[in-house]
N, C-alpha and C positions, 0 to 999 in steps of 0.2 A: 491550512485546514485548521479549524478550531473545534474543540469538544468540551464537554463538561463531564468530569469523572466523579463518580459518587463513592465515597468511602463506605463499605459495607458494614463496617463495625461502629462507626460514629454517625453515619448519615450525612456527613459534611460533603458538600458539592464544591468541586475545584475546577475553575475554568483553566484550560490548558490549550496550547497550540502546538502544531507539529513544526519542528525545526531540525536542521542538521548542525546547527551552531552550538553543539554541546559535546563533551567528551564521550558521552554515551553513544553518540551517533557513530555508526560503523559502516564503511563501504557505501556512504551516501544515504543510508536508510534513516529517515527522520525519526525523532523521539517526541514523546509527549513532555512538554515543559510548561510549568505554571509562571505566574507573573514574577515570582521571586527567583526564578531560575533552577527550582528543583526539578530534577528529571524523573519521569515515571516509566521509563522503558521505551523501547522501540515500538513504533506504531503497527508494525506487521504482526505483533503478538496480540493486537486488540488491547483490551483493558488489562492493566497490571494486576497481579494477585491481590485480592482483597478490595478490588474496585470494579465498578461497572460503568459503562459508557452511557450517559443519560441523554445526551444529545450530540449530534455531529453535524457540522456545517462545512461543506465544501466551498471554498471561495472561488475555485475554477473547476468546472466540470471535468476537465482533462486530468485533474489530479487523481480521480477515482482510478483510472487505467494504470497510472504509474505506482499507485499505492497497492492496488489489488494484483498487479501483475496482468500479463497478457493471457488471454484465454484462446485456445485453438479449438475450433469445432470439430466434431467427429468427421464431418465431410472434408474439411480442409486437410486433416491428418491423413485420410485415406488417399486423397489426391496427391499429397506429397510423397507418400509412401510408393504409390503406383509410379510416379515420375521418377523416383529414385531407382526403381527396378529397371526403368528403360533408359537409364544413364543421365538422369537429371532433368531439369526444366527444359521443355520444348524450345528450341531455337528459332529465332525468327529469321526467315530467309529474305534477304534483300536481293532484288534483281537490278 
């Protein structure tokens, strides 16, 4: 994933990419890193303090789910809750 960060004080735009190949990356969470190797913090926090994200490009659409995390719908949560009350997921009976 690539992005452009804008410094809110100077107006400078900095192209960055997401990578886990930096000491600031923790537990596999990617960080924003510029071409010179300067880290701007983990991407889960969005733009670092004093910056805004001007543009964001996902190289692979599946990146969005891994970055944003999984979402569970209210319907799925209710179904899982009801199955839990009944002893878990329904078993498939083989004959």
